[in-house]
N, C-alpha and C positions, 0 to 999 in steps of 0.2 A: 219633153218635160213638161209643155204647159197641160196637155193630156192627163199626166200622172197629178199635176197640181191641182187640178181639176176634181181627179177621182178624190183626192185627200179632203179638200173640201166638202164632197159629198159624204166621204167617210165618217168628218168629224160635225157633220152639220155646220158648215162653216160661215160660207162666204156672208158677210154684212149683218143686220142686225135683222131679228124672224122677220119683221115686216118688209126688208128692204128684196126688190125684184121681184115683188108678188106679180106685179102686171106682166112682167117678162116670161115670169113661169108659166102665169095663163097664155100668154100667146103660143110659146114652146108648146105647150099641150093641145091645142086648139086642131080641130080636125079640120083638112081642107078636103077639095074634091079631088079627084083623078085628074081632071083637066085644068085646074087652075094653078098654078103655080104657088109654093109656098111663100106666106109671107116672111119677110125678115125679121127677124128679131132683133130689138134694140137694144144696146149694150146698158148697164145698168147706169146710172146716172154717176156712183164714186163707186166704183169696183174695187175691191180689196185686193192687197197684196198677192201676188198670182203664188204663193207659195202660205198662204194662210189655211188655219185649223180648224179655228173658232169664230166664236160670233161676239162674245163679251167676256171678260177683257180679249180686244185683239192680241193675237200671239203669233206674230210671221212664223213659219216654216222652219228657218234657221234656228229661232230662240226656242221652240218647242223641242228641237230634237238634241239641243244642246244643254236643256235642262234651264233656259235663263228666264223662268217666268215664275210666278208664286201658285204653286197647285191649288192653298187655298182661295184663291181667288179667281181661280178658274172654272166657267161653269161645266164643263165636263168632268171634273174631279170631287169625288164625295169621300167622306168620312165612313173609314171602316170599322164597324161593331165592334165593341171591346171584348165581345164574346167570343170572337175570332183571332186575336191577337195575344202578345205576350204581355200585354200591358201598355205596351206606349200607343201613341195615337198617328195612324198610318192613314193615308190619302192614295186612291186609284183612281186611274179613268174609270167611268160607271159602267162601262162595258165589260171590261177587267171584272170589276167587281161581282156584276150579276153570274157571270161564269163562275168565279171563286163559289158565289153561295152555291150554287148547284152542284160543285164540284166535291164543296164540305159536307152536303147533305148526303150524296151517295156514298162517300167515304164512311161519314159514322154508320151508316148500314150496314158497312160490311167490319166496324171496330174499328175506323180508323179516324184520328185526330187529327186533323190541320190544324196546326198554329203558326201563324204568318208573326215572323219574326222581324222582316222588313218589307218596305214596297215603295213607293216614290218616293225619291233622293232627289232633289234640285240641284243645280248649278254649286249654289252657295254650301250644302249641306256635304257634295259631294269633293269639295275644296277644301272643308274645313278636314274631312277624314285623310284625304290627300294628301295636305299639308302637316300634318300631326304626324305620318311616316316619313313624309320627305325630310323632313326637319328634325327626326330625331325624337319628338314629343310623343312618340307612339310608337312600339316596336314593331316590327313587320312578323309574319308568320313563322319564321324562323329564326324569332327571338332577337335580333339582331336590331341595333340602331342605323337604320339605311345610310344616314348620313355620315355615320364612322365607317362601316363596313365595306359602303359603296361611295367612295370621293367623286367618279366619273360619273357624269351626270345621264350617261345612257345606261350604265350598269346598274344605278338607283334604280332608275326607273323600270326596265326591265326585272327588277326585283319586286317592285312595290308590285307593277301589274300580274304579278302570277295571282294575285286574289283583288286588287283594288283597281276600279277603274281611274283613268284620268278624269277629272272635270270635265264636262263637257263630250263626253262617248259614252255614258253608261247606260246601257237601258232600262235602271231604276230611273231615268228621267223623263222615261216617257208615260209613264202610270200604267206600265202593260206587264210589269215583272214583279216578281213575288218571292221572297225566302220563305222556306217552310220548315218549323221544328227545330233546326240548331245549322249553325254556320260552321261545321268541321264534317270532313266525311266520314271518318271513323265512325260517328254515329249510326251512321246507315249500313255501318258493314254486318251487324247480327241484332237479334232482337227485336225490340219495338219500331227501331231505325230503319232496318232491313225490311221489316214490314210495310212502312209508311213506303219505302222508295219503289218497292215493286209494286205496290196499288197503284202508287201515281205513273211508273212507267207504263202500266198496262190499262190505265183508266184514264190519265191526264190527256192522251189526245181527245177521248170522246167530246172533251169540256174547252176543247181548245187550247191545250196547255203542254208543253213541250220542254225540254229540258237543254238549253240553249250550250252548256259546256260541259260536255260530254268528254269519256276519257280523254287523254291526247293520243296521237298514234297518227298511221297513215290517214286515216278519214278526216282527221284534225288535228294537223302537224302546228299550227298556230293559236296563238291568242292566249286564254287564260287557262289555268290549271283548271280540271274538274271539280265542277260543284252540284254537287247531287240535290242540294237543297234549292237552288234557283228554278223557277219555271217561269216561263213566258206566254204570253197571251198572243198567240200567233193571229187572228184574226185582222188585231190593228199592228202586232209587230211587224210582221212582214212586211207591212206596207212602208212602215218607219224605216228598216233597214233597208227596201229598196231605196227608199229616197233618200237616204244618206248616201249612198254612190253617188248621186248626183249633185246632193248640197253641200257635202261637205269635203273638205278635205284638210290634210295633216297640218297645212299652215293656219287654218282656220282655229285648231285649238290653241287656246291663248288663256291668259288672264290669272295665273297660278302659278308657284313656285316650280319648277322644274318643267313648265311649258315647251322649254326650248328643245327637249329631248324626243318631242311627239313626232315631228318628220322623219328623223333618224333611226327609228324603229317603227315606221309605217303603220301609224297606231290605226290607221283606217281601215287599211288591208287587212293586218294582221288581228286585228282585237276587235274592233268594231265587227268585221265582217269575218273575224275568226271564230264563228260559231257552227255547230250542229249542222250538217247537211239537210238533217232532217226538219230544222228548223229554219230554213231557208224560205 
């Protein structure tokens, strides 16, 4: 766990302020003779939390995983240019954004326009979406009001979870995942939509992107329904997925209406980890 947390610190250029630990880093890189024993490296005066990802503002790993931070105030998140979007303002982790820009340019040369229709959503935004469906203010995908059609909390949660994540469990919290062009699978069945999905399937991996919610079946029996629009930047997301297996538990998912259903449906194993094997 400590080794993996340190790797995450390095991945997100994390530990401390830009100048903290500079003497330590210098000492660690100092060459020593073959005969002289290596000098011990002193610990930083103020070590960050073992699961810290960022430098300023400091966001512990658990908060990052569960989206309990403001990406607009996070040093690793950047706004998406309007030319790439449906008009709404979006934020992404800067590494995801750079990869998307490269993929977008390549797609344009093939006559494909990738339009971002959703990106980072923190805990509070996901809570708004979830509770609107949970309490019947917003119909779910089968046209029903979940609070009427599914009075049992477990049944209601499973119905909403076909396409919407519980707050604290969404990959959209991480700044690694984007939704492209349309939010319904039928759009990608034929015509321009099919052309887009075929191109993404063939070329997305070149830029680090994978479709985490592939068709349900023997290879992926659990989790959300297929989402052809949802693409994840794996160089960051796989590390966070791995980290979630040790840092999160079903009992950690809380703070919203319906959270009591999380443990009963195995939210971590069946949904957070219920992704395509190609995206693990």
